[in-house]
N, C-alpha and C positions, 0 to 999 in steps of 0.2 A: 397762722404765723406766730411763733413764740416771742415772748418779750420778757425783759427784766423790769421789775418794780424795785426802785432803790430809794431809800430814805437816807439822805446825806448827813454828814457831820458826826457819824459814829467814829470813835477813836479805836484804832485797830492795833492788836498786839498778838504775839504768838509766833508760830512758824508754819511755813509751807514747804512741801517737797516739790522740787522742780520736776517738770515732765521732760521726756525725751524730745530731742530736736525734730520738729516737724519737717524742716527742710533737709535734714539728713535722712529721715525715715523714708521719704518718698523715692529718692533715687536708689536707696538700698533695697527697697522692695522691688524696684524695676530691675536691679542687678541680679535678682534671683533667676531671671531668664537666661543668664549667661552660663548656667550649669544645669545638668540633669540630676544633681545630687541635692539632698536636703540642706536648707539653710534655716537657721533660727536666729531671730533678732530679739533682744531684750531691751527693756525701757522704751517700748514703742508707745507713743501717745495714742489713746483710743479716741480719735477725733474724726470728724466727718471726712476730711481729705484722705486720711489713711483708709477709712472704710471704702471710699470711692475707688482708691487705687487697688485695694484688695479685690473689689468686684471686677475691675478691669482685668486683672491678672487671672482671676477665675474664669472670665469669659474667654480667655486664650487657652484654657486647659490646665492652668497651674493649680495645684492643690494648695490651699491656704487656710489655716485654721489658727485660732487663738489657743495657745497651749498654757496660758496663764493670764492674769489680769493685764499684763503689759508685755507679753511675749507672743510672738507669731512664728509659726513654723510653715515654711513653703517648700514645695518641690515642683519644679518644672520638668518632670520626667519626659513630657512631650509638650509641644506647642501646636495647638490645633488650627489656629486662625492667624491670618496676616492682616485681616481687616478689623480695626478697632471699632467698638460700638460707639456711634456718634452721640447717643444720649448720655452714655457714661463719660465720654470725653468732655462733654459740655459742662459737666459738674466740676471739673478740676483741670486747672492749667497744667499741672504736672503730668498729664497724660502724654505730653510731648517727650517725657523722659523715657518712654518705651521705644523711641525711634532707634537709638543706638544699640541697645541690647537685642531688639528684635532683628535688626539688620545683621548683627554679628551672629545670632543664633540661627536664623532661617534664610537670610539673604533677601528678604522681601517684607515690606510693611506698608500698609495704607493708613494714614493718619487723618482724621477729621480735624478741623481747626480746634485748638484747645480752648477751654473755658477759663474760669477763674475770676479774680477780682476785676472790677471796672475801675482802674486807676490810671487810665491813659493807654495809648498804643504801646503794645509790647511786641516788638518785632521778633520774628523767628528765623531771619535770614542766617544768623550766625550758626545756628544748629546745622542747617543744611549745607552751608559752605564748608564746614568742618567735615561733615560726613562725605561730601563729594570729594574732598581732598584725599579721603581714605579709599576712594574707589567706587562710591555709590553713584548711581544715576538718579535723577529726580524728575518727576512729573508733577505739575501743579495744575489742578483742575477742581476748584472748590475745596480741595483738601490737598494732601501731599502723599505721593507714592514714591518709595525708595526701593531700589533694587541693586544687588551686587552679587556677582558670582563668587567673589572673594574680596576680602579687605586687605589692603597693603599699607604699610607704614608711610607716613608723610611728615614733613616739617610744616606745621600748621601755625599760622599767625591769626589768632582770632581778631575780628575787627572791633570787638568790644569784649570787656571782661565779664561776659555773661555767665552766671552761675550754672544754669541748667544746660547751656550750650557746652560749657566746659565738661560737665558731668556726662553728657551724651558722647562727647568726643573720647573721654576717658574710657567709658564702657565699651565703645566700639573698638578702640585701639588696643584694649586688653587682649583681644582675640585676633588682631590683625597681624600679618606676617611682617617681621622686622621691628625696628625701633622708631617709634613715633615721638616727635617733640611737639608739645603744645605750648606756644608762646602767648603772652598776655592772658594767661589762664586765671580764672577766679581762684581765690585761695581761702574762702570762708571756712569756718569750722566744719560746716556740713560737707564741703568738698573734701576736706581732710579726712573726715570720717569715712566717706566713700572709698578714698584711696587706701586707707588702712584696712578696711574690710576686704577690698578686692585682693590686697596682698596676702591676707590670711587664707584666701581662696586659691592662691598660687599665682596671682598676677605679679608683675615686676614693675612697680612704679617707684620712681625716684624723685627726690626734691619736693616731697610733699610739704605743702605750706608755702611754697614759692610760686611765682607767676610763670615759671618755666618748668613744665613737667616732662619727664622722659619715661616712656612706657615701652618696654620690650615685650612684644606680643608673645603669647603662648598658645599652644594648640588646644588646651582645654583648661577649665577651672573646676575646682572641687567645691564641695559643700563647706559650710563654716558655721560657727556660733559667735555672735558679735553683740556687744552692748553699746547702745547709742548714747551719745553724750547729751548733756543738758541743753535745753532750748534757751539760747542766750537772749532772745527777744522776750520770752515769757519771764525770765529772770529779771530783765530790765523793767518789765511792767511792774513786778512786785517791789523792785527798788523804788520806783517812782511812787507807788501807792504807799509804801512805808514812809517815805520822806514827806509826803503831803498829808497823810491821814494817820500815821502810826505813832504808837507809844513804845516802839521797839519791835521790829519785825525781823525774823530770821528766814533766809531762803537756803534750804538744805541742798547739798550736792549740786551746787550752782555752776560748776566749771568756771571758776573765777579767772582762769588764765585767758579766757576769751573776753574779758570785760575791761581791759586796760583803756581802750579808746572811749568806751562808754563812761568810765570813771572820769576821764579828762573832760569830756564834753558836758556831762551832768554837773561837774564842779563849776562850770561857767554860770550855771543858774543856781548855785548854792547847795546842790544836793551832795551829801556825803554818805559813803557807806564803807564798812570795814570788811576785810577779808580774813577769815579764820579757817585756815586749811581749805577744805572743799566747800565751805559755807560762806554766806554773805550775811552780815548784820547791818540793818538800817536803823540808826538811832532815831528816837522820837524827838519832837519839839525842835526841829532844826531851824536855825535863823536863816530862812531862805532869802538870799540876796544875790542879785546879778553881779558878777565880777567884771568890771569894765576892762577894756584893753589897757595896756601900759600907758598909752598916750591919752587915755580917757575916752576913746571912741566906743561906740556901741558894739558889743561882741556879736559875733556871727557863729551860728551852728549850721554846718552843712554836711551832706552825706557824700560818700564816695565808695568805690569798691574797697573791700577788706585790704588792709586792717583799719581803714578809716571808719567813721561813724556809720552804722548800718542804716540804709534807707528805711527799713522796717521799724526803726526806733524813732523816726522823726515825729510821728504823730504823738508818741508818748512824751517827747521832750517839749513839744508845743503846748500840750495841756499842762505840763509841769510849770512852764514859764508863766502861765496865767495866774499862778499862785505865788510867784516869786517877785520880790521888790526890785523893779528895774525894767529895762527895755532890752530886747534881744531881736536880732534879725535871723530868720531861718531861711535857708536856701535849699530847697528840695530839687536836686538836679536830675533825677532819674525818671520820674513819672509826672506827666503834665497835668494829671487830674487828682493827684493824691491830696493836695492842700484844700480842695473844695469842701472838705468836711468842716473847715473852720467856721463856716456860716452857722453851723449848729452850736458851736461853742459861743459864738457871738449872741445867738438867741438866748443863751443861758447867762449872759452878762459879761462875757470875756471882751477885753479891749484888744482887738486884733485888726490890723490893716492888711488886707490881701493885696499885695502890690501887683502881682501878675500870677500866672499859673504855677510859678516855681518859687515865689518868695512871699513871705509875710513878716510883719513886724508885730511882736507881742509886747504889750506893756502891762506889768502886773504890780501888785496883786489885784485881782478882780474878785468882787463878791459875786459868786455864782448862785443862781437860783434854779430850782427844779424845773424841768421842761420835758415835753414829749418829743423825742427825736428818733430817727431811724439809723441803724448801723449801715453805712455804705459798703464797708469792706472789713476785713479782719482787724487790721491795725487801728483804723479810725474808730471801729466799734469799741475796742478796748479803751481807747482814749476817752470816748464818751462815757464809758462806765466809770473811769477815774474821775472825770469832771462831775458826774452825778454823786460820787462818794464825797466830793468836796463841797457840793452845793447845799444850800438850805432848802429844806422841803423835799417833795417827792418828785422823782423823775421816772419816766417810762421810756425804755429803749427797745424798739421793735427790730425785727429782721435779725434776731440774735443768732440765727443759724449760721450767719457769716462768722460770728465769733467762734461758734462751735467747730467751724472748719479748722481752726488753728490752735484753740486753747482747750485743754482737757479739764473738765469739771471746774471751770473758772469760778462759777458762782459758789460751788461747794467750798472751794479753797478760801474765797472771800468770807463766807459765813464762818469758817473755822477761825478766822481772824477777828470776828466780831462785827462784820458788816451786816447791814440790814438790806438784804437783796433776796428777791423772790422771783422764781421762774414760773411763768404761767402761759 
């Protein structure tokens, strides 16, 4: 099991290049099944989750190869299997994203239960309710089996604004007969990327970026070449790192148009950053101080579906608050186990009260010290790395393959800024 050895308190400066959005890449790779023509994606992050998805696609008969350091060329000239490999599906929750395109392409798919982060129960009902509305039949027996002779348009109201369920419904509806309306659709940047890419393939998707999508089905899709946008959560990670440990950090090609709510929420704990065209600059030596509410009440940071503050950024904001002068209430609404990582921050000296599975109160600034901890999931693992960068002494963070699932060359990028971090 790999681990990071980090010596804290180094002052960081310089620039990092943002990676492509993991959460856009995975559905885009799945969308390659919707055509028998070649598709090429650029700015693909070379991370564990992407590698797992490529293996899954190859197991179905898809040709997939890296044509450059961050470019992937795929062609699903034929699709050989409808049964997904349970071992590969266990590696990655995004395996469920194959349901919609496989159903549209072959009319049949067998899905084992998906894997992924252990951050609480993550229901899959919304996916299958949407696909059933398009004409699929469903059998549940330890896994999920979907069948459909043909898909027909529907007016779908999603029972939650699930990102991956929205993406599955979009991909299936792109080849369904008639015009589908998806209401209460997720509208995150990665959902927008999927819609724009499908349109370059010949799909007809309107109202991209809204929570009501209209999709006029077509009989076939073509190949395409598409560049994936920046990963807004990785960018947020380096903004927090720059604010807590930096003497001036640039994040290049950061897609700042997707950071407006992040800018608002981080300002509540005193973090400031500047937008310069496509780049973000984080000034050093920031006077980190919590901004109270207008009536003097303790401020709250909570997550909600886009364009609200992303759930994946909550762990980053919590560790930032440990280094900010003041008190903040955090309310994580979406996953009942995501906040349990705070006990590891407490062991490092953070002053945090875990109120219940969804809320915690952070009082800062705390003097953190080095500790040996384990990364429980992608986002909490990165938060622990940030805590270690702020801490006095040496920290060891194990189970870093979790971080590798979502962050490309994270330790290399940190070393480029001057961090003392070693992988072993």
